[in-house]
C-alpha positions as CSV (number, residue, x, y, z in Angstrom):
1,X,-15.2,129.9,88.2
2,X,-11.6,128.9,87.3
3,X,-9.1,128.7,90.3
4,X,-5.5,129.0,89.9
5,X,-2.9,127.2,91.8
6,X,-2.2,130.4,94.0
7,X,-5.9,130.8,94.7
8,X,-6.0,127.3,96.2
9,X,-2.6,128.0,98.2
10,X,-4.1,131.0,99.6
11,X,-7.3,129.2,100.6
12,X,-5.2,126.5,102.3
13,X,-3.3,129.0,104.2
14,X,-6.3,131.2,105.1
15,X,-8.4,128.3,106.4
16,X,-5.5,126.3,108.2
17,X,-6.1,123.2,106.1
18,X,-4.3,120.2,107.7
19,X,-4.0,118.0,104.4
20,X,-5.0,117.7,100.9
21,X,-6.4,114.7,99.2
22,X,-5.4,114.0,95.6
23,X,-7.7,111.6,93.8
24,X,-7.2,109.5,90.6
25,X,-8.5,106.5,88.9
26,X,-6.4,103.2,88.8
27,X,-6.4,101.2,85.6
28,X,-9.7,99.5,86.3
29,X,-11.5,102.9,86.8
30,X,-11.6,102.7,90.7
31,X,-11.2,105.8,92.5
32,X,-8.0,106.0,94.7
33,X,-6.4,108.9,96.7
34,X,-3.3,110.2,98.3
35,X,-3.2,112.5,101.2
36,X,-0.5,115.1,101.3
37,X,0.5,117.9,103.7
38,X,-0.4,121.5,102.7
39,X,3.4,122.3,102.5
40,X,3.6,119.9,99.5
41,X,1.0,121.6,97.5
42,X,3.1,123.9,95.7
43,X,5.4,121.3,94.6
44,X,2.5,119.2,93.6
45,X,1.2,121.9,91.3
46,X,4.7,122.5,89.8
47,X,6.2,119.2,89.7
48,X,3.7,116.6,90.5
49,X,3.8,114.0,93.3
50,X,5.9,110.8,92.8
51,X,4.5,107.6,94.5
52,X,5.0,103.9,94.2
53,X,1.8,102.2,92.7
54,X,3.2,98.6,93.4
55,X,0.3,98.1,96.0
56,X,-2.4,99.0,93.6
57,X,-4.2,96.0,91.7
58,X,-2.9,95.8,88.2
59,X,0.7,96.7,88.5
60,X,2.4,93.4,88.2
61,X,5.9,94.7,87.6
62,X,7.3,96.4,90.6
63,X,10.1,98.1,88.8
64,X,7.6,99.8,86.4
65,X,5.1,100.9,89.2
66,X,6.6,104.5,90.0
67,X,3.9,107.0,89.0
68,X,3.8,110.7,88.8
69,X,0.5,112.4,89.8
70,X,-0.3,115.7,88.5
């Protein structure tokens, strides 16, 4: 069954979710995650979440380590 962003936002509100974990793979294929507050979910769906990946292995250039997670 396909879920919409609104379905997820409704579930989060109805079930008093405390945080959401967004997962992604780094450039080596290792799973990483970022936790966000439920209040940030709508923005995550619409605009993505910016984060600095300088701490992740493989990003040598700090100036080019800003990423956008959709």
